[in-house]
C-alpha positions as CSV (number, residue, x, y, z in Angstrom):
1,M,0.0,0.5,0.1
2,S,1.5,3.4,-1.1
3,R,2.4,5.5,1.4
4,S,0.3,8.2,0.5
5,L,-2.7,5.9,0.7
6,K,-2.0,5.3,4.2
7,R,-2.4,8.8,5.3
8,V,-5.2,9.4,3.6
9,I,-7.0,6.4,5.5
10,A,-4.8,7.5,8.6
11,A,-7.0,11.7,8.5
12,L,-9.9,9.6,7.9
13,Q,-10.1,7.1,10.8
14,A,-8.1,10.1,12.9
15,A,-11.4,12.1,11.9
16,G,-14.1,9.4,13.6
17,V,-15.1,8.6,9.4
18,E,-15.5,5.2,8.7
19,T,-15.3,5.1,5.2
20,L,-12.5,2.9,3.4
21,P,-10.8,3.6,0.1
22,R,-12.2,2.0,-2.8
23,E,-9.6,0.0,-6.3
24,I,-11.2,1.3,-9.1
25,G,-8.6,1.3,-11.8
26,Q,-6.3,3.2,-13.5
27,A,-9.0,6.5,-13.8
28,T,-7.6,9.6,-15.7
29,T,-10.9,11.9,-15.9
30,A,-14.2,12.8,-14.0
31,Q,-15.6,10.9,-16.1
32,M,-14.1,7.8,-16.2
33,A,-14.6,7.9,-12.7
34,A,-17.3,8.9,-12.3
35,D,-18.0,5.8,-15.0
36,L,-16.1,3.3,-13.1
37,L,-18.6,3.9,-9.8
38,N,-22.0,4.9,-11.5
39,C,-22.4,8.0,-10.3
40,H,-22.9,11.3,-11.5
41,L,-20.1,13.0,-13.1
42,D,-20.3,15.7,-10.5
43,Q,-19.9,13.2,-7.9
44,I,-16.3,12.7,-8.6
45,A,-14.7,15.9,-6.6
46,K,-12.2,17.0,-8.2
47,S,-8.8,18.1,-6.9
48,I,-7.1,21.4,-8.7
49,I,-4.3,22.6,-7.5
50,F,-2.5,25.8,-8.0
51,R,0.5,28.2,-7.7
52,G,0.1,31.6,-5.7
53,E,2.7,33.6,-8.0
54,R,3.7,35.3,-4.9
55,S,3.7,33.0,-2.2
56,G,4.6,29.9,-4.4
57,K,2.7,27.7,-2.5
58,A,0.3,25.3,-3.4
59,L,-3.7,26.5,-3.4
60,L,-6.7,23.7,-3.9
61,F,-9.8,24.4,-5.0
62,V,-12.0,21.1,-4.7
63,T,-14.2,20.8,-7.4
64,A,-17.7,18.8,-9.0
65,G,-16.4,16.8,-11.8
66,G,-17.8,18.5,-14.3
67,N,-16.8,21.9,-13.6
68,Q,-13.7,24.3,-14.9
69,V,-12.2,26.5,-12.8
70,A,-12.0,30.0,-13.6
71,P,-8.7,31.3,-13.4
72,D,-9.7,34.7,-12.6
73,K,-12.2,33.9,-10.1
74,A,-9.8,31.5,-8.3
75,A,-7.3,33.5,-8.2
76,A,-9.3,37.0,-6.7
77,L,-10.3,34.2,-4.0
78,A,-6.5,33.6,-3.6
79,G,-5.7,37.3,-3.2
80,E,-2.7,36.8,-6.0
81,P,-2.1,35.4,-10.0
82,L,-2.4,31.8,-10.4
83,G,0.3,29.7,-11.7
84,K,0.6,26.0,-13.0
85,A,1.6,23.6,-10.6
86,D,4.0,21.3,-12.1
87,A,4.9,18.1,-10.6
88,A,7.2,19.0,-7.8
89,L,4.8,21.7,-5.6
90,I,2.1,19.3,-5.4
91,R,4.0,15.9,-4.3
92,A,6.5,18.9,-2.1
93,Q,3.7,20.6,-0.2
94,T,0.7,18.0,-0.9
95,G,2.6,14.5,-1.3
96,F,0.9,13.3,-3.9
97,A,2.1,13.2,-7.7
98,I,-0.5,14.3,-10.1
99,G,-3.1,12.5,-10.5
100,G,-4.1,10.4,-7.0
101,V,-4.1,13.8,-5.0
102,A,-6.7,13.7,-2.2
103,P,-8.8,16.6,-0.6
104,I,-7.0,16.0,2.1
105,G,-3.6,14.0,4.3
106,H,-1.6,16.6,2.5
107,L,1.8,17.1,3.8
108,T,1.4,20.6,4.3
109,P,-2.4,21.8,4.4
110,P,-2.8,24.1,1.4
111,R,-5.0,27.0,1.5
112,A,-9.1,25.1,0.0
113,W,-12.2,25.9,-1.4
114,F,-15.1,23.5,-1.7
115,D,-17.5,24.0,-5.0
116,P,-21.2,24.1,-3.9
117,R,-22.2,22.1,-6.5
118,L,-20.7,19.1,-4.3
119,C,-23.6,19.6,-1.5
120,D,-26.1,18.8,-3.8
121,F,-25.3,14.8,-3.8
122,S,-25.7,12.8,-0.8
123,E,-21.9,10.9,-1.3
124,V,-19.0,12.2,-3.4
125,W,-15.9,10.6,-4.1
126,A,-12.5,11.7,-3.7
127,A,-8.9,11.0,-4.8
128,A,-7.3,8.9,-2.0
129,G,-3.6,10.0,-2.9
130,T,-3.0,7.1,-5.8
131,P,-5.0,7.4,-9.7
132,R,-6.6,3.7,-8.6
133,H,-8.6,4.5,-5.6
134,L,-11.1,6.6,-4.6
135,F,-12.9,7.1,-1.2
136,G,-17.1,8.0,-0.9
137,L,-18.4,10.0,1.7
138,D,-20.8,13.1,2.6
139,P,-19.8,16.4,1.2
140,Q,-20.0,17.9,3.7
141,E,-18.0,16.1,5.3
142,L,-15.1,16.7,3.3
143,L,-16.0,20.1,3.0
144,R,-15.1,20.0,7.2
145,L,-12.0,17.6,6.6
146,S,-10.9,19.1,3.5
147,K,-11.0,22.8,5.3
148,A,-11.7,24.1,2.5
149,Q,-14.4,27.8,2.1
150,P,-17.1,27.5,-0.4
151,A,-16.7,29.1,-3.2
152,D,-18.1,30.1,-6.7
153,F,-14.6,30.0,-8.4
154,V,-16.7,27.4,-11.3
155,V,-16.8,28.4,-15.3
156,A,-20.5,28.9,-15.7
157,R,-22.3,25.9,-17.6
158,E,-23.9,26.4,-20.4
159,G,-27.8,26.8,-19.3
160,L,-27.2,26.4,-15.8
161,S,-25.6,28.7,-13.1
162,A,-21.9,27.6,-11.8
């Protein structure tokens, strides 16, 4: 078992959450994960990491699977311009590799924001430290565990409100 997966399990257990990650196979997109879990695309909680241009720190945006982060809204929330976070920054600050970034269990917990769309479901699924493992839980519980702030930072989808 990978150290990253162990760290996520430990974070869940420490919080008293009784859920275990499920190995679903390699899912490289939110849609693939949703298909493997037989759930709605927006039940996949994506952990999107940006680099703060001034701070140099990793910033986390937990968003519903079908949503995209709006860079201007995200930068306004962060209070600084945002850039692409490279694999080295992500690994150093979160302890996770790209594709397996969990919203919890970070080596250095980043400032984080949470897409309210996730709260439209009774259960959401998030990466558990590897690209093959996800864990499911109530979105309010995920919000609490991630210590994220609910905020509007997504691109409005055509015909839907963001």
